[in-house]
Backbone as a ProteinNet text record, in pm:
[ID]
protein_1_A
[PRIMARY]
XXXXXXXXXXXXXXXXXXXXXXXXXXXXXXXXXXXXXXXXXXXXXXXXXXXXXXXXXXXXXXXXXXXXXXXXXXXX
[TERTIARY]
-969	-1012.8	-1110.3	-1205.3	-1317.8	-1253.5	-1279.6	-1233.5	-1360.3	-1332.8	-1446	-1379.6	-1487.8	-1458.5	-1543.2	-1528.2	-1564.9	-1521.9	-1565.2	-1538	-1480.4	-1361.1	-1299.3	-1398.5	-1478.6	-1577.8	-1511.4	-1401.6	-1315.8	-1182.8	-1077.5	-953.9	-891	-796.3	-738.9	-597.2	-501.9	-396.9	-291.1	-345.3	-238.7	-264.8	-381.2	-425.1	-406.8	-375.5	-346.2	-470.7	-614.9	-695.9	-818.8	-915.1	-1034.1	-1150.1	-1245.9	-1353.7	-1397.7	-1426.1	-1487.4	-1641.4	-1708.8	-1835	-1841.5	-1856.9	-1837.9	-1946.6	-1896	-2015.6	-2111.1	-2082.9	-2185.2	-2300.1	-2292.1	-2410.4	-2414.7	-2300.6	-2286.3	-2254.5	-2194.7	-2142.7	-2021.3	-1976.7	-1864.8	-1749.2	-1641.4	-1529.4	-1428.8	-1363.2	-1259.8	-1128.9	-1021.3	-887.7	-788	-693.5	-539.7	-448.4	-390	-245.9	-143.7	-89.5	41.3	156.7	295.6	387.7	388.8	414.8	400.6	274.7	160.8	26.3	28	-62.5	-80.8	-143.8	-132.6	-181.9	-326.3	-430.4	-570.9	-638.1	-752.5	-807	-961.6	-1020.4	-1152.1	-1213.1	-1302.5	-1371.3	-1294.8	-1167.9	-1113.4	-1176.7	-1186.4	-1210	-1095.4	-1134.3	-1042.6	-1094.1	-1011.2	-1028.4	-978.5	-1043.4	-997.2	-1002.8	-928.4	-921.6	-974.7	-1065.1	-1128.1	-1040.6	-1035.8	-982.1	-1061.3	-1038.8	-1146.5	-1190.6	-1311.2	-1353.8	-1483.4	-1509.8	-1630.7	-1750	-1855.2	-1982.9	-2047.6	-2020.2	-2027.8	-1914.2	-1884.6	-1789.7	-1784.4	-1767.3	-1791.4	-1734.1	-1591.5	-1527	-1586.7	-1684.1	-1743.6	-1634.7	-1651.2	-1591.6	-1462.5	-1321.6	-1206.8	-1119.8	-1069.1	-961.2	-833.1	-783.5	-645.9	-557.1	-589.8	-515.7	-601.8	-561.5	-655	-551.8	-611.2	-527.2	-633.8	-575.7	-650.8	-683.4	-805.8	-858.2	-801.7	-749.2	-697.5	-802.5	-775.8	-875.8	-935.9	-864.6	-902.1	-914.8	-900.5	-917.3	-1047.6	-1066.5	-1223.1	-1251.4	-1391.3	-1425.9	-1482	-1471.9	-1503.8	-1626.9
1226.8	1176.8	1249.4	1175.5	1248.3	1307.3	1443.7	1472.9	1550.8	1569	1597.8	1646.7	1699.3	1727.8	1658.8	1679.7	1609	1631.9	1539.2	1553.7	1407.1	1426.8	1291.3	1249.4	1134.4	1069.8	997.4	922.7	834.1	816.2	822.9	762	710.6	571.2	506.8	517.6	618.2	622	509.2	409	291.8	205.7	186	120	197	338.9	402.9	428.7	422.7	418.1	495.3	550.8	602.8	595.5	708.9	738.9	889.3	920	1032.7	1071.8	1152.8	1188.3	1293.8	1255	1328.9	1439.8	1568.2	1687.2	1669.6	1542.1	1518.5	1438.1	1416.4	1316.4	1168.8	1130.6	986.2	919.2	764.2	666.4	751	675.8	717.8	683.8	737.4	723.6	673.6	544.2	479.5	538	551.6	616.7	564.5	568.3	512	607	645.4	742.4	687.3	750.1	689.8	784.2	755.9	824.7	974.3	1058.3	1212.2	1277	1209.7	1265.4	1321.4	1425.4	1510.8	1417.6	1436.7	1385.4	1422.5	1367.4	1414.2	1381.6	1430	1416.2	1409.8	1345.7	1336	1467.7	1477	1645.2	1734.1	1709.2	1787.5	1776.9	1896.1	1886.6	1867.3	1777.6	1713.3	1743.4	1744.2	1689	1599	1508.8	1374.4	1368.3	1251.5	1212.6	1088.8	1033.8	894	803.6	669.9	580.3	525.6	547	516.1	336.7	305.1	175.9	151.2	29.8	12.2	43.6	95.7	132.8	58.8	-106.7	-196.9	-250.2	-231.8	-287.2	-325.4	-434	-473.8	-366.1	-304.6	-185	-61.2	-8.4	109.3	202	346.7	456.8	430.1	461.8	462.1	586.9	651.7	784.6	736.5	765.7	747	848.7	953.9	1024.9	1155.4	1221.6	1319.7	1431.3	1546.4	1633.4	1755.9	1818.3	1933.6	2017.3	2068.6	2193	2325.2	2402.2	2535.5	2622.1	2722.9	2805.1	2902.4	2940.6	3006.9	2911.2	2806.6	2706.7	2666.3	2712.5	2694	2543.1	2536.1	2420.1	2349.9	2240.2	2203.8	2150.4
-473.3	-312.4	-281.4	-184.6	-105.4	13.8	40.8	159.1	249.2	378	465.1	577.7	678.8	811.1	891.4	1042.8	1150.5	1279.8	1379.2	1517.6	1589.2	1620.9	1683.3	1790.1	1787.5	1888.9	1987.7	1934.1	2006.3	1973.9	2068.8	2025	2142	2092	2196.8	2146.4	2232.2	2215.4	2201.3	2283.5	2309.4	2172.4	2124.4	2002	1888	1896.1	1782.8	1689.7	1711.3	1639.9	1691	1605.6	1655.9	1556.3	1561.3	1506.4	1487.9	1399.9	1369.8	1327.4	1403.2	1338.1	1217.8	1106.4	994.3	1001.1	952.1	934.5	828.8	741.9	625.4	671.9	793.6	850.6	806.7	751.5	715.5	818.5	811.4	890.7	966.1	1069.7	1132.4	1051.1	1074.7	980.9	1076.4	1068.2	1134.5	1065.4	1187.4	1132.7	1235.3	1168.5	1225.8	1190.8	1335.2	1281.2	1260.6	1169.3	1100	1166.9	1152.2	1198	1104.5	1192.9	1138.5	1142.5	1178	1182.1	1323.8	1319.2	1453.1	1558.6	1660.5	1808.4	1801.2	1832.5	1829.5	1982.4	2011.8	2127.8	2099.5	2180.3	2172	2154.5	2065.3	2079	1967.2	1929.8	1827.1	1699.7	1633.7	1481.9	1388.8	1309.8	1209.6	1051.3	960.6	827.2	790.1	685.5	678.2	510.5	465.3	329.5	331.2	259.8	283.1	184.2	221.3	124.1	55.2	-113.5	-193.9	-203.4	-199.3	-146.5	-252.2	-274.9	-335.8	-290.5	-313.9	-231.5	-137.6	-145.3	-32.1	2.2	146.1	190.2	358.8	416.6	547.9	652.6	600.7	693.1	706.2	623.5	609.8	586.8	602.8	564.2	644.7	581.6	671.9	595.8	694	660.4	604.8	523.8	479.2	546.2	570.7	652	701	811.2	897.8	918.8	956.9	990.9	1108.2	1195.1	1276.2	1206.5	1205.2	1174	1250.3	1196.4	1233	1253.1	1346.3	1378.2	1269.4	1176.5	1065	943.6	946.9	827.5	795	669	591.5	596.8	626.2	635.8	500.6	450.6	326.4	307.4
[MASK]
++++++++++++++++++++++++++++++++++++++++++++++++++++++++++++++++++++++++++++

């Protein structure tokens, strides 16, 4: 699985989805929180694991799961 880090640029708690600006400079990553995932807010640093997809897809990059980055956590 491909993992990375980034910053939440948008999150709608009512719709339960948002976007991450990835630190790797690639396209934004869409995510949807699942039961048990931590609550996030715009501006927070997060880690993510991408859903494996073919290189060409209309949905772009999508996170399988996300997690908050801790104060002392190493960045991938």
